[in-house]
C-alpha positions, 0 to 999 in steps of 0.5 A, spaced: 577 272 448 571 275 445 566 274 452 572 277 456 572 284 452 564 284 452 565 284 459 570 288 460 566 294 455 560 293 459 563 294 467 567 301 463 559 302 461 558 301 468 563 305 471 562 311 467 555 312 469 557 310 477 562 316 476 557 321 472 552 319 477 556 319 483 556 327 484 549 328 483 547 323 488 552 325 494 549 332 492 542 329 493 544 325 499 547 332 502 541 336 501 537 331 504 540 330 510 542 337 511 540 340 518 533 345 516 533 351 520 528 355 523 529 363 521 526 369 523 527 375 519 531 382 521 525 388 521 525 395 522 519 399 526 519 400 534 520 398 541 517 399 547 521 397 553 517 396 559 517 392 566 510 388 567 508 387 575 501 387 578 497 390 582 491 393 587 486 398 585 484 402 590 481 409 592 486 416 593 483 415 600 478 411 605 475 416 610 472 412 615 466 415 619 464 413 625 460 416 632 462 419 638 455 418 641 452 411 643 445 409 642 441 405 637 441 407 630 435 411 628 435 411 620 439 410 615 439 415 609 445 412 604 447 405 602 452 401 598 454 406 592 451 412 595 454 418 593 454 423 598 457 431 599 460 434 604 456 435 611 450 430 608 447 426 613 448 419 612 444 416 619 441 419 625 441 416 632 436 416 637 436 422 640 432 422 646 436 421 651 441 427 648 435 432 647 433 430 654 440 432 657 440 439 653 433 441 657 436 439 663 443 443 662 438 449 659 434 449 665 440 449 670 443 454 665 437 459 667 437 458 674 445 459 675 443 466 671 437 467 676 443 465 682 447 471 679 441 477 678 440 475 686 447 475 687 447 482 684 442 485 687 445 483 694 451 486 692 448 492 690 445 493 697 451 492 701 454 497 697 448 502 698 449 500 705 455 501 706 455 508 701 449 510 707 453 509 713 460 512 710 455 519 709 452 518 716 458 517 719 460 524 716 454 528 718 454 526 725 462 525 727 462 519 731 455 516 730 457 510 727 463 506 730 468 504 726 466 496 727 460 498 724 463 501 718 468 495 718 462 491 718 459 494 712 465 494 708 466 486 709 459 484 707 459 488 700 465 485 699 463 478 700 456 480 696 463 480 690 465 474 692 458 471 692 456 474 685 464 472 682 461 465 684 454 465 681 457 468 674 463 462 674 456 457 675 454 460 670 460 459 666 460 452 668 453 450 665 453 454 659 459 449 658 455 443 660 450 445 656 455 446 650 457 439 651 450 437 651 449 440 645 454 438 641 452 430 643 446 431 640 448 434 634 453 428 634 447 424 633 446 426 626 452 422 622 454 427 616 459 426 611 466 429 612 467 430 604 464 429 597 465 421 595 462 415 594 460 410 600 463 404 598 463 400 605 456 400 610 457 396 617 451 398 621 443 397 620 437 400 623 436 399 630 443 396 631 446 399 637 453 403 637 457 403 644 462 408 644 464 408 650 471 404 649 472 405 642 469 409 636 465 404 632 466 405 624 460 406 621 461 408 614 467 408 609 467 414 604 472 414 598 473 421 596 474 422 588 473 415 586 469 417 580 476 422 578 481 417 579 483 412 583 491 409 585 494 402 583 499 399 588 504 394 585 510 392 588 516 391 583 522 387 583 528 390 586 532 390 579 527 393 575 526 399 581 532 403 577 528 403 571 522 405 575 525 411 577 527 413 571 521 412 567 518 416 572 522 422 572 521 422 563 514 422 565 513 415 562 505 412 561 503 406 564 498 401 561 495 396 564 489 392 564 483 388 569 480 382 569 473 385 568 475 389 561 480 384 559 479 387 552 479 394 554 487 397 554 488 403 560 493 407 557 493 414 562 496 411 568 502 416 570 507 414 577 506 418 583 511 415 587 516 410 589 516 409 596 522 407 600 519 402 604 522 395 602 518 388 603 522 382 602 517 375 600 521 369 599 527 373 599 525 377 594 526 384 594 520 388 593 518 396 593 511 399 593 510 403 586 503 407 587 500 409 579 495 415 579 489 413 574 483 416 571 476 413 573 471 418 570 467 412 568 467 408 575 470 402 571 475 401 575 473 399 582 477 397 590 480 391 590 481 390 583 487 386 580 490 390 575 497 387 570 501 393 569 506 394 564 511 401 565 514 404 559 521 405 561 523 407 554 520 407 547 524 408 539 521 408 533 525 407 526 529 402 528 532 395 526 530 390 531 533 383 532 528 377 533 529 375 541 530 367 540 536 369 534 539 372 541 538 365 545 539 360 540 547 356 541 548 351 535 552 345 535 560 346 534 559 341 528 555 345 525 559 352 526 564 354 521 572 352 523 573 359 523 568 361 528 568 355 532 572 360 537 567 364 538 562 358 542 569 357 545 568 364 547 561 363 550 562 356 554 568 360 558 562 366 559 557 361 561 561 356 565 564 363 569 557 365 570 555 358 572 560 358 577 557 360 585 564 364 587 563 372 588 566 377 583 568 384 585 563 390 583 568 391 578 568 384 575 560 385 575 559 392 572 564 390 567 560 383 565 554 387 565 556 392 560 559 386 556 553 383 555 550 388 550 555 385 545 552 379 542 553 374 537 547 372 531 548 366 527 546 365 519 546 360 514 551 359 510 550 354 506 554 348 509 556 351 516 552 357 520 556 364 520 556 368 526 555 376 526 557 380 532 552 385 534 551 391 539 543 390 542 540 396 546 533 397 549 529 390 549 521 387 549 518 380 549 519 380 542 525 384 539 530 388 542 534 393 538 540 393 534 545 398 535 551 396 531 552 390 526 552 388 519 545 386 519 539 389 514 532 389 514 529 382 512 535 379 513 533 371 516 537 369 522 537 362 525 533 361 532 533 354 532 532 347 528 527 344 525 524 337 527 525 332 521 517 328 520 
């Protein structure tokens, strides 16, 4: 009897100990198996909305310098990267043939001018003969017949015609001389404008043949030491934002691989071209950006990584972007908020559906995307908070409406247990 009593007392004591330890043990077990969340805080600061693209650096203009006349290159005065000024001699072509042509045409002109003088003298003689015959006929009536008078008159007219022919020959010879002198002048290749030689395609001794097409000798880039263009291609989905940025005068920032630590931040959108291009079913539009280049760090052909600034807002609340992309498991969400997941699943299914929607529906769906849900850890479950979002960058999104405060932690994922 005493043994049974002792046993019951012992079991009671153990039961009491077990009962007392149950809650702490269960609490410990729940804490140990509780999901650990990765979080990121809501911040206050600035957001710069931007569209990123790549482009090619090119001069404002490329002026091709060619040759009108043919012949071997006699001398080169410039080379690659030479800075030149308008009407500066860049090269000369062997001018001996053209010089001899000028001398020949000058001699021919002098011959024609002498013919004019001879024709003029013969005209004066014919005029004098006609005048004397008329005076003689008046003083002695009938001394000279009418036929002889006609001969003197027509002789004068013939000399006048000969003088006109001679004068026309002078004009032809002068034109021929002008042509030869122009060809002689073309043997000196002049710079059409101020600029920098970015390409040279000839060498001394090389023969140019300009009979069929103008051979290209140099390429001069004007204003290259002042400004450059960047030719970028922007996706059609972003071209509306680019147009707004151009209208508001937003600056364009970019980098080039040659100077990865330098930020060029004085770019300006000068043109959004209407000539679209299609590559692999993607429509893009050319966007021209102008940037200063006084230090000549930007060279033709460089690849620029551009960031078109669309909008900038300061002193606003910013939601971390991963919190907007987070989608929790249903069983880890408070029962009152699980209907939000159902709605999200419906929207997700609708978005994944290949069927076409009307323009009105598409516009409405686009506007509804400004309202989203973020999740906070409420102990055992996650609770949802509805927010209205605005502009975004690659890290944060503007909070327009929502019960969030700076420093509040938002769930962005689960911690991986080690």
